[in-house]
N, C-alpha and C positions, 0 to 999 in steps of 0.2 A: 457443706455438701460438695463433694469433689465431682469434677466433670472429666470425662475421658477425652483427651485431645484427639483431634481428627488425624487420621493416618496421613503420612506424607503422600503427596500426589504422585501418581505414576506417569510415565510417558504417555500412556493411553489417556489419562485424564487431561493432560496438556493438549494432546492432539484433538480430543473431543472439544475442548474449550476453544481452541483456535479455529477449527472448522465450523463449530456451532455458532461462533460470534462473527466470523469474518467471511462466511459463505452461506448460501441458502441450501447447501447439501443437507439431506435429512440425517443429521447426526444428533444423538441424544447427549445432552451435557448434564451429567449427574452432579457435578460439583461447580459451584459458583463462588467459592471462597477465595480469599486472597492468595493462598498457596497455589490453588489451581490456576488462578489468573497469572501468576508468575511463570509457571511452566507453560501455560497456554501461549503467552506472548513470546516466549522463547521459541515456540514451535510455529509462530506466525508465518515465517518464510516457507514452511512446508505447505501451508494452505495456498500461498502465492504460487508455488511450483505447480500445484494441481490446476489452479485457475489458468495459469499461463499455458500449461500443456493443452488444456481444452481449447483455449483460444488459438493456439498454433495448429492444433489438429483440424479445426474447422477451416482456418485460413489455407492450410496446405491442401485440404480436400477440394476446396473451391478452385485453387490453382490447377490441381490435377484434372479437374473437370473442364478446364479451359477458361475459367473466369479471369478477370483482369487483376493486377496487383491492387488496384484501388478497392475492388469489391472484397478481396481477401483481407485487406487492411480494415475495412469497415466491420467485417465479421470479427476480426481479431480484437477490435475495440469494443464491440457489442457484447461478446461473450463475458468478459470480466464484469461488465455492468449488470448483465443478467444474473450471473452467479453470485453477485453481492446484493441483488435486488436494488441496485442503484444507490446504496447507502453511502458509498464513498463519494460519489458524485454529488449527492445531496449534501453531504458534509462539506464538500468543497464550496458549494454554492452558499450555504449558510455561513461558513467562515468568511467568505468574501463579503457577504452582506454586513456581517458584524464588524469586520475590520474596516470596510469601506465607509461605514457610517460616520467614522470619526468621533463617535461618542465615547464616554467613559466606560469602564469595564462592565459595570452593572447593566447599563443600557445596551451595550453591544451584545452581551450574553442573552439579554431578553430578545433582541432582534434575531439572534441565531436560533432561538428556541421556537420562533413562530413558524407555522407550517408553510407560509407562502415564500416565494423567491423574489427578491428585489432586483433592481437593475445591475448591481455589482455581481450578484450571483449568476444572472443570465450571461453577462459578459464573460465571467470566469469559465462557465460551462462551455460556451461557444468556442472560446480561444483554446481551452485545453483539449476539447474533443477534436477540433480541427488540427491542432498540433499533433495529437496522437495519430490520427488517421494519415496525415501527410507524412509523418516520419515513418510509420509502418509501411505505407505505400512505397516509399523510396527503398526501404529495406527489402521488401518483397520484389521490387523491380530489379534490384541488384542480384538477388538469388533467393530461391525458396528457403534455402538453408539459413541464410542470414535473417530472413523474416521470421523464421521459426525461433531462432535463438533470441532475437529481439523481443518477441512476444513473451517468451518464457522468462527471460532475464528481467524485463520491465515489471511483470507481475510479481516476481519473487522479490525484487528490490523494493517494490511498493510496500510489501508486508515486512521486509527487513526494517524499513523506516519506522514502522509501528513498534517493532521490538526496541529499537533505539530510543524512541520517544517515551516508552514506558519505563525507562531506566530510573534508578534511584536519584532523587534530587529534582525531578520534574514534577511539580505539584499539579493537583487537579483544580480547575477553575470553579467547579461546583462540587457540593458534597454528595451529589447523587449522579446516577447515570453510568454508562460504560466507561467514560473517562475517569471517573472517580474510582471505579472498580479496578482499573489496571494501572493508573498513574503511580509511578514510583515503585511498582511491584518487582521490576527486573533489576537484579544487581548489575552494576556497571560492568564488572568483569564478565558476567554471563552474556550481556549484550555485545560486548566486544568480541567474545569468542564466537558467537553466532555470526557476527558480521565477517569475521575472518573465514569461517567455514563457507559462507555464501560466496565471498570473494574468490576463494580457492576453487570452488566448484565452477564459478563463472569462467575463471581462467582456463580450467580444464576443457570446458565446452568450447570456448573461443579458440583454443589451440587446435581443435579439430578443423577449423576453417583456415588457419594460417596465423603467422606471427602478428600481422597487423590486427586481425580480428581478435586475437588474444588480448592485446592492449586495449582495443576498443571496448571489448566486453567488460574488462575490469574497470575501465574508466566509466562505463555506464553505471555500474554499481556504485562507484565512489561518488560521482557527480549527482546521481539520483539521491543518494543519502544526504549529500551536502546541501542540495536544494531543499530537501525536507527539513533538515536541521536549521536552515536559515529561517524558514517559515515557523518552525517550532519556537525558536528564540523570540521571534517577533510576537507570536501569540502569547508567550509567557510574559512578555513585557506589557502588552496591551490588555490582555484578559486576566492575567494573574495565574495562568496555568493552562492545562489542556482540557478539552471536552471530547465527547464522542465525535462531534462535528469536526473538531480540529484533527482528530486522527484520520477521518475521511479525507480531509484536505491534504494532509501529509502524504497519504497513500497516492492520491492522484498527482500530486506535485512530483513525487519521486518517480512514478511511472512515466510521466511526460518527459522529465529531464533525461531519464535513462534511454527512452526511445529516440530523443533528439541526438544523443551521442552516436547512435548507430547511423546517423546520416552524415557524420563528419568524414571528410576525406573522399 
């Protein structure tokens, strides 16, 4: 008995997958197969762009109304958390608990799957959120334009890190879950191409602020992805691959590193 192969996923399928899995926006995801996951993860930075734009819009509005850079920064950090239902932050905390336990992979994965948050998770959340707010406060304090660029670039870089982490050769640590659905789905060449597009777009936006900010914006993308890659390699060694929680930890790591770069100089 022959079966009709599923049609090739369209860009619309990929965008729906990206927004449906990486945001809380009311997007219907008609396809959850491997091919749709591949295109969806290639489109992940687009979801980050929308999340970052929303964060920048609220931060800019507060500054316009006379709020302090600190309050604008808090809003800029809160919006991505709300638009992801805190899943990336939860993933960061679970990953920190699993890695911090010092236990073998099976036990660490079991710890990560528990619903509670342990001491390593709390410490990771506190430090990351403080770092993000502090860095964005400094960016907004320098200028509203730099704060806007920082918020957008950080959110986009966070999702670019997920595209790179879903590349071929990176295994899943579990046979089920979002990590298993997208792990190894993205061809390396496609991931590199998306990274190049994001880097060029960041350079173009940074150039509007001046030569120094051009370099700083590109460096934010590069170092954000590098920090996430370092965590990815550690998780692959310790856990045997990636999980949905690891993807959340990668996103928050990339976003934090990118924001910190905007405070340099």
